Biopython code that builds the backbone (N, CA, C, O; Angstrom):
import numpy as np
from Bio.PDB.StructureBuilder import StructureBuilder

atoms = [
    (1, "UNK", "N", (-4.637, 0.761, -12.012)),
    (1, "UNK", "CA", (-3.687, 1.530, -11.237)),
    (1, "UNK", "C", (-2.464, 0.658, -10.979)),
    (1, "UNK", "O", (-2.565, -0.535, -10.690)),
    (2, "UNK", "N", (-1.335, 1.287, -11.092)),
    (2, "UNK", "CA", (-0.081, 0.602, -10.776)),
    (2, "UNK", "C", (0.391, 1.043, -9.395)),
    (2, "UNK", "O", (0.015, 2.109, -8.909)),
    (3, "UNK", "N", (1.207, 0.222, -8.781)),
    (3, "UNK", "CA", (1.704, 0.486, -7.436)),
    (3, "UNK", "C", (3.217, 0.352, -7.418)),
    (3, "UNK", "O", (3.792, -0.458, -8.145)),
    (4, "UNK", "N", (3.852, 1.159, -6.578)),
    (4, "UNK", "CA", (5.285, 1.021, -6.344)),
    (4, "UNK", "C", (5.536, 1.369, -4.878)),
    (4, "UNK", "O", (4.678, 1.942, -4.206)),
    (5, "UNK", "N", (6.712, 1.018, -4.402)),
    (5, "UNK", "CA", (7.057, 1.293, -3.012)),
    (5, "UNK", "C", (8.357, 2.082, -2.944)),
    (5, "UNK", "O", (9.194, 2.014, -3.845)),
    (6, "UNK", "N", (8.507, 2.826, -1.863)),
    (6, "UNK", "CA", (9.765, 3.515, -1.599)),
    (6, "UNK", "C", (10.653, 2.576, -0.780)),
    (6, "UNK", "O", (10.150, 1.649, -0.145)),
    (7, "UNK", "N", (11.956, 2.806, -0.791)),
    (7, "UNK", "CA", (12.827, 1.995, 0.067)),
    (7, "UNK", "C", (12.412, 2.070, 1.543)),
    (7, "UNK", "O", (12.528, 1.084, 2.270)),
    (8, "UNK", "N", (11.934, 3.225, 1.978)),
    (8, "UNK", "CA", (11.502, 3.374, 3.370)),
    (8, "UNK", "C", (10.294, 2.488, 3.666)),
    (8, "UNK", "O", (10.222, 1.871, 4.728)),
    (9, "UNK", "N", (9.341, 2.422, 2.727)),
    (9, "UNK", "CA", (8.186, 1.541, 2.905)),
    (9, "UNK", "C", (8.654, 0.092, 3.009)),
    (9, "UNK", "O", (8.211, -0.652, 3.884)),
    (10, "UNK", "N", (9.555, -0.301, 2.106)),
    (10, "UNK", "CA", (10.061, -1.680, 2.124)),
    (10, "UNK", "C", (10.698, -2.011, 3.471)),
    (10, "UNK", "O", (10.488, -3.094, 4.018)),
    (11, "UNK", "N", (11.472, -1.078, 3.995)),
    (11, "UNK", "CA", (12.118, -1.274, 5.296)),
    (11, "UNK", "C", (11.084, -1.344, 6.418)),
    (11, "UNK", "O", (11.164, -2.205, 7.294)),
    (12, "UNK", "N", (10.110, -0.428, 6.383)),
    (12, "UNK", "CA", (9.035, -0.447, 7.386)),
    (12, "UNK", "C", (8.289, -1.777, 7.351)),
    (12, "UNK", "O", (8.025, -2.379, 8.392)),
    (13, "UNK", "N", (7.953, -2.228, 6.140)),
    (13, "UNK", "CA", (7.181, -3.464, 5.995)),
    (13, "UNK", "C", (7.967, -4.652, 6.541)),
    (13, "UNK", "O", (7.417, -5.507, 7.235)),
    (14, "UNK", "N", (9.231, -4.695, 6.227)),
    (14, "UNK", "CA", (10.090, -5.787, 6.701)),
    (14, "UNK", "C", (10.098, -5.849, 8.229)),
    (14, "UNK", "O", (10.160, -6.931, 8.813)),
    (15, "UNK", "N", (10.035, -4.681, 8.871)),
    (15, "UNK", "CA", (10.083, -4.611, 10.330)),
    (15, "UNK", "C", (8.735, -4.846, 11.015)),
    (15, "UNK", "O", (8.682, -4.969, 12.239)),
    (16, "UNK", "N", (7.649, -4.908, 10.245)),
    (16, "UNK", "CA", (6.327, -5.132, 10.848)),
    (16, "UNK", "C", (6.236, -6.525, 11.462)),
    (16, "UNK", "O", (6.838, -7.480, 10.970)),
    (17, "UNK", "N", (5.480, -6.618, 12.532)),
    (17, "UNK", "CA", (5.186, -7.924, 13.116)),
    (17, "UNK", "C", (4.263, -8.679, 12.163)),
    (17, "UNK", "O", (3.570, -8.071, 11.347)),
    (18, "UNK", "N", (4.259, -9.988, 12.271)),
    (18, "UNK", "CA", (3.447, -10.835, 11.390)),
    (18, "UNK", "C", (1.972, -10.444, 11.437)),
    (18, "UNK", "O", (1.306, -10.434, 10.402)),
    (19, "UNK", "N", (1.455, -10.123, 12.615)),
    (19, "UNK", "CA", (0.048, -9.732, 12.762)),
    (19, "UNK", "C", (-0.262, -8.462, 11.976)),
    (19, "UNK", "O", (-1.323, -8.357, 11.361)),
    (20, "UNK", "N", (0.646, -7.507, 11.992)),
    (20, "UNK", "CA", (0.461, -6.254, 11.246)),
    (20, "UNK", "C", (0.450, -6.541, 9.741)),
    (20, "UNK", "O", (-0.390, -6.016, 9.011)),
    (21, "UNK", "N", (1.373, -7.366, 9.291)),
    (21, "UNK", "CA", (1.433, -7.717, 7.866)),
    (21, "UNK", "C", (0.147, -8.407, 7.433)),
    (21, "UNK", "O", (-0.395, -8.113, 6.368)),
    (22, "UNK", "N", (-0.342, -9.329, 8.267)),
    (22, "UNK", "CA", (-1.563, -10.062, 7.930)),
    (22, "UNK", "C", (-2.737, -9.099, 7.784)),
    (22, "UNK", "O", (-3.500, -9.195, 6.823)),
    (23, "UNK", "N", (-2.885, -8.178, 8.723)),
    (23, "UNK", "CA", (-3.996, -7.228, 8.651)),
    (23, "UNK", "C", (-3.890, -6.328, 7.419)),
    (23, "UNK", "O", (-4.898, -6.030, 6.779)),
    (24, "UNK", "N", (-2.693, -5.904, 7.091)),
    (24, "UNK", "CA", (-2.496, -5.070, 5.903)),
    (24, "UNK", "C", (-2.877, -5.847, 4.642)),
    (24, "UNK", "O", (-3.586, -5.329, 3.780)),
    (25, "UNK", "N", (-2.407, -7.086, 4.540)),
    (25, "UNK", "CA", (-2.731, -7.904, 3.360)),
    (25, "UNK", "C", (-4.234, -8.159, 3.252)),
    (25, "UNK", "O", (-4.762, -8.266, 2.145)),
    (26, "UNK", "N", (-4.925, -8.256, 4.383)),
    (26, "UNK", "CA", (-6.376, -8.485, 4.359)),
    (26, "UNK", "C", (-7.139, -7.302, 3.775)),
    (26, "UNK", "O", (-8.153, -7.493, 3.104)),
    (27, "UNK", "N", (-6.671, -6.094, 4.020)),
    (27, "UNK", "CA", (-7.378, -4.904, 3.537)),
    (27, "UNK", "C", (-6.996, -4.563, 2.090)),
    (27, "UNK", "O", (-7.717, -3.822, 1.422)),
    (28, "UNK", "N", (-5.882, -5.092, 1.608)),
    (28, "UNK", "CA", (-5.403, -4.728, 0.270)),
    (28, "UNK", "C", (-6.389, -4.973, -0.870)),
    (28, "UNK", "O", (-6.528, -4.091, -1.717)),
    (29, "UNK", "N", (-7.085, -6.113, -0.949)),
    (29, "UNK", "CA", (-8.015, -6.290, -2.079)),
    (29, "UNK", "C", (-9.060, -5.174, -2.181)),
    (29, "UNK", "O", (-9.331, -4.680, -3.275)),
    (30, "UNK", "N", (-9.643, -4.778, -1.055)),
    (30, "UNK", "CA", (-10.622, -3.679, -1.075)),
    (30, "UNK", "C", (-9.947, -2.363, -1.446)),
    (30, "UNK", "O", (-10.511, -1.556, -2.185)),
    (31, "UNK", "N", (-8.744, -2.152, -0.934)),
    (31, "UNK", "CA", (-8.024, -0.918, -1.230)),
    (31, "UNK", "C", (-7.674, -0.846, -2.718)),
    (31, "UNK", "O", (-7.806, 0.214, -3.330)),
    (32, "UNK", "N", (-7.236, -1.948, -3.297)),
    (32, "UNK", "CA", (-6.876, -1.968, -4.724)),
    (32, "UNK", "C", (-8.102, -1.679, -5.585)),
    (32, "UNK", "O", (-8.015, -0.922, -6.551)),
    (33, "UNK", "N", (-9.246, -2.279, -5.242)),
    (33, "UNK", "CA", (-10.481, -1.988, -5.992)),
    (33, "UNK", "C", (-10.833, -0.505, -5.885)),
    (33, "UNK", "O", (-11.227, 0.114, -6.873)),
    (34, "UNK", "N", (-10.692, 0.059, -4.697)),
    (34, "UNK", "CA", (-10.986, 1.484, -4.507)),
    (34, "UNK", "C", (-10.012, 2.347, -5.304)),
    (34, "UNK", "O", (-10.408, 3.371, -5.861)),
    (35, "UNK", "N", (-8.753, 1.949, -5.363)),
    (35, "UNK", "CA", (-7.758, 2.698, -6.142)),
    (35, "UNK", "C", (-8.082, 2.660, -7.627)),
    (35, "UNK", "O", (-7.930, 3.662, -8.324)),
    (36, "UNK", "N", (-8.528, 1.509, -8.110)),
    (36, "UNK", "CA", (-8.919, 1.417, -9.520)),
    (36, "UNK", "C", (-10.090, 2.354, -9.815)),
    (36, "UNK", "O", (-10.111, 3.017, -10.851)),
    (37, "UNK", "N", (-11.056, 2.408, -8.913)),
    (37, "UNK", "CA", (-12.193, 3.323, -9.087)),
    (37, "UNK", "C", (-11.726, 4.776, -9.026)),
    (37, "UNK", "O", (-12.217, 5.617, -9.779)),
    (38, "UNK", "N", (-10.793, 5.068, -8.145)),
    (38, "UNK", "CA", (-10.228, 6.423, -8.041)),
    (38, "UNK", "C", (-9.537, 6.797, -9.349)),
    (38, "UNK", "O", (-9.701, 7.913, -9.842)),
    (39, "UNK", "N", (-8.764, 5.866, -9.914)),
    (39, "UNK", "CA", (-8.057, 6.129, -11.174)),
    (39, "UNK", "C", (-9.045, 6.405, -12.302)),
    (39, "UNK", "O", (-8.798, 7.271, -13.142)),
    (40, "UNK", "N", (-10.159, 5.679, -12.328)),
    (40, "UNK", "CA", (-11.185, 5.937, -13.344)),
    (40, "UNK", "C", (-11.775, 7.335, -13.167)),
    (40, "UNK", "O", (-11.949, 8.064, -14.143)),
    (41, "UNK", "N", (-12.079, 7.707, -11.938)),
    (41, "UNK", "CA", (-12.625, 9.045, -11.670)),
    (41, "UNK", "C", (-11.609, 10.116, -12.035)),
    (41, "UNK", "O", (-11.973, 11.173, -12.551)),
    (42, "UNK", "N", (-10.356, 9.850, -11.772)),
    (42, "UNK", "CA", (-9.281, 10.784, -12.119)),
    (42, "UNK", "C", (-9.214, 10.966, -13.635)),
    (42, "UNK", "O", (-9.110, 12.090, -14.126)),
    (43, "UNK", "N", (-9.275, 9.854, -14.376)),
    (43, "UNK", "CA", (-9.210, 9.923, -15.835)),
    (43, "UNK", "C", (-10.387, 10.710, -16.394)),
    (43, "UNK", "O", (-10.226, 11.480, -17.342)),
    (44, "UNK", "N", (-11.555, 10.525, -15.820)),
    (44, "UNK", "CA", (-12.744, 11.245, -16.270)),
    (44, "UNK", "C", (-12.608, 12.733, -15.976)),
    (44, "UNK", "O", (-13.028, 13.569, -16.776)),
    (45, "UNK", "N", (-12.027, 13.061, -14.839)),
    (45, "UNK", "CA", (-11.918, 14.477, -14.463)),
    (45, "UNK", "C", (-10.953, 15.229, -15.372)),
    (45, "UNK", "O", (-11.094, 16.437, -15.559)),
    (46, "UNK", "N", (-9.971, 14.521, -15.939)),
    (46, "UNK", "CA", (-8.965, 15.132, -16.826)),
    (46, "UNK", "C", (-8.224, 16.280, -16.142)),
    (46, "UNK", "O", (-7.623, 17.128, -16.802)),
    (47, "UNK", "N", (-8.277, 16.292, -14.842)),
    (47, "UNK", "CA", (-7.652, 17.368, -14.082)),
    (47, "UNK", "C", (-6.380, 16.843, -13.441)),
    (47, "UNK", "O", (-6.433, 16.229, -12.375)),
    (48, "UNK", "N", (-5.251, 17.072, -14.068)),
    (48, "UNK", "CA", (-3.989, 16.539, -13.566)),
    (48, "UNK", "C", (-3.631, 17.092, -12.194)),
    (48, "UNK", "O", (-2.892, 16.447, -11.451)),
    (49, "UNK", "N", (-4.137, 18.271, -11.838)),
    (49, "UNK", "CA", (-3.882, 18.804, -10.505)),
    (49, "UNK", "C", (-4.596, 17.990, -9.430)),
    (49, "UNK", "O", (-4.277, 18.108, -8.247)),
    (50, "UNK", "N", (-5.550, 17.176, -9.832)),
    (50, "UNK", "CA", (-6.288, 16.372, -8.867)),
    (50, "UNK", "C", (-5.406, 15.308, -8.222)),
    (50, "UNK", "O", (-5.775, 14.747, -7.190)),
    (51, "UNK", "N", (-4.247, 15.021, -8.811)),
    (51, "UNK", "CA", (-3.341, 14.041, -8.220)),
    (51, "UNK", "C", (-2.977, 14.460, -6.801)),
    (51, "UNK", "O", (-2.854, 13.616, -5.914)),
    (52, "UNK", "N", (-2.808, 15.733, -6.590)),
    (52, "UNK", "CA", (-2.368, 16.218, -5.284)),
    (52, "UNK", "C", (-3.525, 16.417, -4.310)),
    (52, "UNK", "O", (-3.305, 16.528, -3.104)),
    (53, "UNK", "N", (-4.719, 16.463, -4.807)),
    (53, "UNK", "CA", (-5.878, 16.689, -3.951)),
    (53, "UNK", "C", (-6.941, 15.639, -4.267)),
    (53, "UNK", "O", (-6.693, 14.690, -5.011)),
    (54, "UNK", "N", (-8.100, 15.820, -3.704)),
    (54, "UNK", "CA", (-9.186, 14.879, -3.944)),
    (54, "UNK", "C", (-9.694, 14.993, -5.373)),
    (54, "UNK", "O", (-9.763, 16.090, -5.928)),
    (55, "UNK", "N", (-10.048, 13.860, -5.967)),
    (55, "UNK", "CA", (-10.738, 13.861, -7.250)),
    (55, "UNK", "C", (-12.210, 14.086, -6.930)),
    (55, "UNK", "O", (-12.813, 13.292, -6.209)),
    (56, "UNK", "N", (-12.802, 15.170, -7.463)),
    (56, "UNK", "CA", (-14.170, 15.531, -7.078)),
    (56, "UNK", "C", (-15.202, 14.428, -7.292)),
    (56, "UNK", "O", (-16.162, 14.333, -6.527)),
    (57, "UNK", "N", (-15.026, 13.601, -8.307)),
    (57, "UNK", "CA", (-16.042, 12.607, -8.643)),
    (57, "UNK", "C", (-15.874, 11.299, -7.863)),
    (57, "UNK", "O", (-16.595, 10.338, -8.135)),
    (58, "UNK", "N", (-14.962, 11.234, -6.921)),
    (58, "UNK", "CA", (-14.726, 9.971, -6.220)),
    (58, "UNK", "C", (-14.808, 10.128, -4.710)),
    (58, "UNK", "O", (-14.321, 11.100, -4.133)),
    (59, "UNK", "N", (-15.435, 9.146, -4.094)),
    (59, "UNK", "CA", (-15.535, 9.098, -2.634)),
    (59, "UNK", "C", (-14.967, 7.756, -2.164)),
    (59, "UNK", "O", (-15.488, 6.701, -2.524)),
    (60, "UNK", "N", (-13.906, 7.797, -1.366)),
    (60, "UNK", "CA", (-13.289, 6.573, -0.852)),
    (60, "UNK", "C", (-14.253, 5.849, 0.083)),
    (60, "UNK", "O", (-14.985, 6.494, 0.833)),
    (61, "UNK", "N", (-14.261, 4.507, 0.045)),
    (61, "UNK", "CA", (-15.098, 3.761, 0.995)),
    (61, "UNK", "C", (-14.708, 4.113, 2.436)),
    (61, "UNK", "O", (-13.525, 4.130, 2.775)),
    (62, "UNK", "N", (-15.686, 4.388, 3.263)),
    (62, "UNK", "CA", (-15.429, 4.821, 4.642)),
    (62, "UNK", "C", (-14.611, 3.799, 5.429)),
    (62, "UNK", "O", (-13.793, 4.175, 6.268)),
    (63, "UNK", "N", (-14.826, 2.523, 5.168)),
    (63, "UNK", "CA", (-14.120, 1.476, 5.917)),
    (63, "UNK", "C", (-12.608, 1.529, 5.716)),
    (63, "UNK", "O", (-11.853, 1.040, 6.557)),
    (64, "UNK", "N", (-12.161, 2.121, 4.605)),
    (64, "UNK", "CA", (-10.721, 2.189, 4.334)),
    (64, "UNK", "C", (-10.047, 3.370, 5.028)),
    (64, "UNK", "O", (-8.821, 3.415, 5.127)),
    (65, "UNK", "N", (-10.835, 4.314, 5.502)),
    (65, "UNK", "CA", (-10.305, 5.485, 6.215)),
    (65, "UNK", "C", (-9.154, 6.138, 5.448)),
    (65, "UNK", "O", (-8.055, 6.301, 5.979)),
    (66, "UNK", "N", (-9.418, 6.504, 4.208)),
    (66, "UNK", "CA", (-8.425, 7.151, 3.339)),
    (66, "UNK", "C", (-8.716, 8.645, 3.292)),
    (66, "UNK", "O", (-9.862, 9.063, 3.127)),
    (67, "UNK", "N", (-7.666, 9.440, 3.440)),
    (67, "UNK", "CA", (-7.830, 10.890, 3.324)),
    (67, "UNK", "C", (-6.481, 11.543, 3.065)),
    (67, "UNK", "O", (-5.438, 10.988, 3.410)),
    (68, "UNK", "N", (-6.506, 12.732, 2.451)),
    (68, "UNK", "CA", (-5.248, 13.470, 2.282)),
    (68, "UNK", "C", (-4.755, 13.935, 3.654)),
    (68, "UNK", "O", (-5.553, 14.309, 4.514)),
    (69, "UNK", "N", (-3.458, 13.910, 3.847)),
    (69, "UNK", "CA", (-2.898, 14.388, 5.114)),
    (69, "UNK", "C", (-2.917, 15.909, 5.135)),
    (69, "UNK", "O", (-2.514, 16.550, 4.164)),
    (70, "UNK", "N", (-3.372, 16.477, 6.212)),
    (70, "UNK", "CA", (-3.397, 17.938, 6.338)),
    (70, "UNK", "C", (-1.997, 18.501, 6.555)),
    (70, "UNK", "O", (-1.691, 19.604, 6.100)),
    (71, "UNK", "N", (-1.152, 17.749, 7.245)),
    (71, "UNK", "CA", (0.184, 18.236, 7.587)),
    (71, "UNK", "C", (1.225, 17.981, 6.499)),
    (71, "UNK", "O", (2.361, 18.443, 6.610)),
    (72, "UNK", "N", (0.849, 17.249, 5.449)),
    (72, "UNK", "CA", (1.804, 16.908, 4.389)),
    (72, "UNK", "C", (1.081, 16.929, 3.042)),
    (72, "UNK", "O", (0.635, 15.881, 2.574)),
    (73, "UNK", "N", (0.956, 18.095, 2.409)),
    (73, "UNK", "CA", (0.239, 18.194, 1.136)),
    (73, "UNK", "C", (0.768, 17.202, 0.093)),
    (73, "UNK", "O", (1.976, 17.033, -0.077)),
    (74, "UNK", "N", (-0.176, 16.553, -0.599)),
    (74, "UNK", "CA", (0.184, 15.589, -1.629)),
    (74, "UNK", "C", (0.357, 14.174, -1.113)),
    (74, "UNK", "O", (0.486, 13.239, -1.903)),
    (75, "UNK", "N", (0.362, 14.004, 0.201)),
    (75, "UNK", "CA", (0.502, 12.674, 0.792)),
    (75, "UNK", "C", (-0.835, 12.286, 1.413)),
    (75, "UNK", "O", (-1.514, 13.100, 2.040)),
    (76, "UNK", "N", (-1.190, 11.027, 1.222)),
    (76, "UNK", "CA", (-2.452, 10.485, 1.707)),
    (76, "UNK", "C", (-2.180, 9.485, 2.817)),
    (76, "UNK", "O", (-1.065, 8.985, 2.962)),
    (77, "UNK", "N", (-3.214, 9.200, 3.596)),
    (77, "UNK", "CA", (-3.096, 8.207, 4.656)),
    (77, "UNK", "C", (-4.239, 7.210, 4.576)),
    (77, "UNK", "O", (-5.332, 7.524, 4.105)),
    (78, "UNK", "N", (-3.961, 6.002, 5.047)),
    (78, "UNK", "CA", (-4.974, 4.962, 5.176)),
    (78, "UNK", "C", (-4.784, 4.328, 6.551)),
    (78, "UNK", "O", (-3.660, 4.040, 6.960)),
    (79, "UNK", "N", (-5.880, 4.113, 7.251)),
    (79, "UNK", "CA", (-5.832, 3.457, 8.557)),
    (79, "UNK", "C", (-6.724, 2.232, 8.493)),
    (79, "UNK", "O", (-7.908, 2.339, 8.172)),
    (80, "UNK", "N", (-6.173, 1.082, 8.793)),
    (80, "UNK", "CA", (-6.992, -0.127, 8.786)),
    (80, "UNK", "C", (-7.219, -0.656, 10.198)),
    (80, "UNK", "O", (-8.010, -1.580, 10.391)),
    (81, "UNK", "N", (-6.536, -0.083, 11.187)),
    (81, "UNK", "CA", (-6.758, -0.514, 12.564)),
    (81, "UNK", "C", (-6.356, 0.597, 13.521)),
    (81, "UNK", "O", (-5.246, 1.124, 13.450)),
    (82, "UNK", "N", (-7.276, 0.947, 14.423)),
    (82, "UNK", "CA", (-6.959, 1.914, 15.474)),
    (82, "UNK", "C", (-6.538, 1.195, 16.751)),
    (82, "UNK", "O", (-5.869, 1.773, 17.607)),
    (83, "UNK", "N", (-6.932, -0.063, 16.871)),
    (83, "UNK", "CA", (-6.615, -0.850, 18.060)),
    (83, "UNK", "C", (-5.265, -1.529, 17.865)),
    (83, "UNK", "O", (-4.660, -1.456, 16.796)),
    (84, "UNK", "N", (-4.820, -2.173, 18.899)),
    (84, "UNK", "CA", (-3.548, -2.885, 18.786)),
    (84, "UNK", "C", (-3.754, -4.104, 17.901)),
    (84, "UNK", "O", (-4.664, -4.885, 18.180)),
    (85, "UNK", "N", (-2.983, -4.310, 16.874)),
    (85, "UNK", "CA", (-1.926, -3.416, 16.427)),
    (85, "UNK", "C", (-2.482, -2.234, 15.625)),
    (85, "UNK", "O", (-3.371, -2.393, 14.788)),
    (86, "UNK", "N", (-1.946, -1.073, 15.899)),
    (86, "UNK", "CA", (-2.307, 0.175, 15.229)),
    (86, "UNK", "C", (-1.767, 0.105, 13.798)),
    (86, "UNK", "O", (-0.551, 0.053, 13.615)),
    (87, "UNK", "N", (-2.631, 0.104, 12.782)),
    (87, "UNK", "CA", (-2.179, -0.081, 11.404)),
    (87, "UNK", "C", (-2.461, 1.100, 10.504)),
    (87, "UNK", "O", (-3.613, 1.473, 10.286)),
    (88, "UNK", "N", (-1.389, 1.688, 9.980)),
    (88, "UNK", "CA", (-1.519, 2.863, 9.119)),
    (88, "UNK", "C", (-0.490, 2.800, 8.004)),
    (88, "UNK", "O", (0.550, 2.153, 8.128)),
    (89, "UNK", "N", (-0.801, 3.486, 6.917)),
    (89, "UNK", "CA", (0.146, 3.591, 5.805)),
    (89, "UNK", "C", (-0.025, 4.956, 5.154)),
    (89, "UNK", "O", (-1.107, 5.543, 5.183)),
    (90, "UNK", "N", (1.058, 5.450, 4.569)),
    (90, "UNK", "CA", (0.989, 6.692, 3.803)),
    (90, "UNK", "C", (1.379, 6.397, 2.365)),
    (90, "UNK", "O", (2.146, 5.477, 2.082)),
    (91, "UNK", "N", (0.831, 7.200, 1.468)),
    (91, "UNK", "CA", (1.102, 7.007, 0.048)),
    (91, "UNK", "C", (0.896, 8.320, -0.674)),
    (91, "UNK", "O", (0.373, 9.284, -0.115)),
    (92, "UNK", "N", (1.317, 8.340, -1.923)),
    (92, "UNK", "CA", (1.099, 9.510, -2.776)),
    (92, "UNK", "C", (0.756, 9.019, -4.172)),
    (92, "UNK", "O", (1.072, 7.889, -4.543)),
    (93, "UNK", "N", (0.112, 9.875, -4.932)),
    (93, "UNK", "CA", (-0.182, 9.585, -6.326)),
    (93, "UNK", "C", (0.806, 10.339, -7.194)),
    (93, "UNK", "O", (1.039, 11.532, -7.000)),
    (94, "UNK", "N", (1.382, 9.634, -8.148)),
    (94, "UNK", "CA", (2.222, 10.246, -9.169)),
    (94, "UNK", "C", (1.668, 9.784, -10.504)),
    (94, "UNK", "O", (0.894, 8.828, -10.556)),
    (95, "UNK", "N", (2.047, 10.440, -11.569)),
    (95, "UNK", "CA", (1.538, 10.026, -12.875)),
    (95, "UNK", "C", (2.660, 10.012, -13.890)),
    (95, "UNK", "O", (3.673, 10.697, -13.749)),
    (96, "UNK", "N", (2.448, 9.212, -14.914)),
    (96, "UNK", "CA", (3.334, 9.194, -16.066)),
    (96, "UNK", "C", (2.457, 9.074, -17.310)),
    (96, "UNK", "O", (1.241, 9.245, -17.225)),
    (97, "UNK", "N", (3.052, 8.787, -18.450)),
    (97, "UNK", "CA", (2.290, 8.701, -19.699)),
    (97, "UNK", "C", (1.223, 7.611, -19.672)),
    (97, "UNK", "O", (0.253, 7.672, -20.428)),
    (98, "UNK", "N", (1.398, 6.620, -18.811)),
    (98, "UNK", "CA", (0.449, 5.506, -18.757)),
    (98, "UNK", "C", (-0.651, 5.696, -17.713)),
    (98, "UNK", "O", (-1.558, 4.869, -17.619)),
    (99, "UNK", "N", (-0.584, 6.760, -16.939)),
    (99, "UNK", "CA", (-1.633, 7.013, -15.957)),
    (99, "UNK", "C", (-1.116, 7.161, -14.546)),
    (99, "UNK", "O", (0.055, 7.464, -14.318)),
    (100, "UNK", "N", (-2.015, 6.940, -13.604)),
    (100, "UNK", "CA", (-1.690, 7.118, -12.189)),
    (100, "UNK", "C", (-0.899, 5.946, -11.619)),
    (100, "UNK", "O", (-1.065, 4.794, -12.019)),
    (101, "UNK", "N", (-0.045, 6.283, -10.682)),
    (101, "UNK", "CA", (0.715, 5.289, -9.928)),
    (101, "UNK", "C", (0.532, 5.636, -8.458)),
    (101, "UNK", "O", (0.657, 6.798, -8.073)),
    (102, "UNK", "N", (0.239, 4.644, -7.645)),
    (102, "UNK", "CA", (0.205, 4.856, -6.211)),
    (102, "UNK", "C", (1.565, 4.435, -5.666)),
    (102, "UNK", "O", (1.997, 3.296, -5.843)),
    (103, "UNK", "N", (2.217, 5.359, -5.012)),
    (103, "UNK", "CA", (3.539, 5.085, -4.427)),
    (103, "UNK", "C", (3.376, 4.993, -2.910)),
    (103, "UNK", "O", (3.092, 5.985, -2.239)),
    (104, "UNK", "N", (3.563, 3.770, -2.383)),
    (104, "UNK", "CA", (3.534, 3.571, -0.940)),
    (104, "UNK", "C", (4.772, 4.219, -0.341)),
    (104, "UNK", "O", (5.882, 4.002, -0.827)),
    (105, "UNK", "N", (4.593, 5.017, 0.717)),
    (105, "UNK", "CA", (5.695, 5.741, 1.351)),
    (105, "UNK", "C", (6.111, 5.152, 2.696)),
    (105, "UNK", "O", (7.295, 4.914, 2.932)),
    (106, "UNK", "N", (5.145, 4.917, 3.571)),
    (106, "UNK", "CA", (5.433, 4.416, 4.922)),
    (106, "UNK", "C", (4.344, 3.437, 5.334)),
    (106, "UNK", "O", (3.237, 3.466, 4.796)),
    (107, "UNK", "N", (4.662, 2.569, 6.289)),
    (107, "UNK", "CA", (3.676, 1.662, 6.877)),
    (107, "UNK", "C", (4.101, 1.387, 8.314)),
    (107, "UNK", "O", (5.288, 1.249, 8.611)),
    (108, "UNK", "N", (3.112, 1.310, 9.198)),
    (108, "UNK", "CA", (3.427, 1.039, 10.596)),
    (108, "UNK", "C", (2.331, 1.546, 11.508)),
    (108, "UNK", "O", (1.143, 1.409, 11.215)),
    (109, "UNK", "N", (2.746, 2.133, 12.620)),
    (109, "UNK", "CA", (1.778, 2.680, 13.567)),
    (109, "UNK", "C", (1.721, 4.204, 13.425)),
    (109, "UNK", "O", (2.256, 4.767, 12.469)),
    (110, "UNK", "N", (1.079, 4.853, 14.369)),
    (110, "UNK", "CA", (0.872, 6.300, 14.298)),
    (110, "UNK", "C", (2.179, 7.083, 14.162)),
    (110, "UNK", "O", (2.172, 8.204, 13.652)),
    (111, "UNK", "N", (3.281, 6.520, 14.601)),
    (111, "UNK", "CA", (4.569, 7.229, 14.558)),
    (111, "UNK", "C", (5.040, 7.540, 13.133)),
    (111, "UNK", "O", (5.885, 8.417, 12.950)),
    (112, "UNK", "N", (4.517, 6.848, 12.131)),
    (112, "UNK", "CA", (4.946, 7.134, 10.751)),
    (112, "UNK", "C", (4.518, 8.527, 10.307)),
    (112, "UNK", "O", (5.069, 9.070, 9.349)),
    (113, "UNK", "N", (3.534, 9.114, 11.002)),
    (113, "UNK", "CA", (3.061, 10.440, 10.616)),
    (113, "UNK", "C", (4.075, 11.542, 10.898)),
    (113, "UNK", "O", (3.950, 12.648, 10.370)),
    (114, "UNK", "N", (5.070, 11.255, 11.720)),
    (114, "UNK", "CA", (6.113, 12.251, 11.986)),
    (114, "UNK", "C", (6.935, 12.540, 10.731)),
    (114, "UNK", "O", (7.374, 13.668, 10.508)),
    (115, "UNK", "N", (7.133, 11.510, 9.918)),
    (115, "UNK", "CA", (7.863, 11.639, 8.646)),
    (115, "UNK", "C", (7.134, 10.785, 7.612)),
    (115, "UNK", "O", (7.580, 9.687, 7.277)),
    (116, "UNK", "N", (6.010, 11.296, 7.109)),
    (116, "UNK", "CA", (5.134, 10.479, 6.258)),
    (116, "UNK", "C", (5.738, 10.150, 4.907)),
    (116, "UNK", "O", (5.107, 9.471, 4.097)),
]
sb = StructureBuilder()
sb.init_structure("model")
sb.init_model(0)
sb.init_chain("A")
sb.init_seg("    ")
for serial, (resi, resn, name, xyz) in enumerate(atoms, 1):
    if name == "N":
        sb.init_residue(resn, " ", resi, " ")
    sb.init_atom(name, np.array(xyz, "f"), 0.0, 1.0, " ", f" {name:<3s}", serial, name[0])
structure = sb.get_structure()
């Protein structure tokens, strides 16, 4: 799986406190492994519409708290901390000829859900 960021994500990340950045970086290895498994399940499903919804053959690890957003179709959320600091990120899946790409959209606290 390939990853890219939006300018808004880059700006959000730059504004994060050091503690928030550290916690996000700590969860990334597990998240990347889960994304690779998701991409494999997506490829097996051969269902390009699955990009916008759940891939039936894949279940995200519960510890990553990943799910599609109900209020923003096609956008997903991940929560790595509910306590202070509150850590959340939003992303979407897009595809090209080479496969799936995860595009990070926002990162921060619960307030990012207002404009995911």
